[in-house]
Structures are given as C-alpha cells and as structure tokens.
Phi, psi and omega in degrees: 000132179273128178220154184243146178283176179303137179054025177051049176264351180211158179230145180225134177238090183069214181258358185260341186227123175224140179209147173277155177249148177218153176244014174238135182266104179215151182246134182235140176280147173073022179268129181279334180230123177273136177284160176273123179278135177218149181259325183239156172273185183292342178267001179089008179280131177292127185274333181230118183305338179301334185254017182288333187247041177286129181301145182304321181298321179294318179296317180294321178294317179298316179297315180299316179295320179297318179295317180298315179297319179298314180294317179298318178301317178299317178297316183292323177295318179295318180293332182287337183286000000 
C-alpha cells in the first residue's frame, strides 16, 4: 500500500520502501538515502516556481524516459528470476 507522510514530505510503500520527497534538485555527497525529486504535488500544483516554464518537449521526453526505464526494470527483474 502506498502512503504519504504529513504534508507529503515522505513516501512509504509498505514496510520495505521509505523515501523523503524534495522539490529542489541538488546533489549532496555522503548521503545514504537519496530523496525523490518531484515538480508537482498530487493535485498538479507546481511546488517550485523555478520549474513552471519547462518546455512541453522536455516534459514529454522525461515522461517517455521514465516509462521506458520502468518497463525495462520490470523485464530485467523478471529475467533475473
């Protein structure tokens, strides 16, 4: 079951997966857990004004890559069994 922490600062998928959420894209050294970067909340509201004017082509390419990676991951997990 997918569940969200208070004010959507964290996400939990059952007891095996927990992650923090962030709306700023920054890289830190020595971090044991990377947060999940997001641009919009669940209602479609842009969380950081810096990302309001992303070109449609960039968004479509990002979505396409995310779908491709998700499908490929599923194939590789199945092949590994």
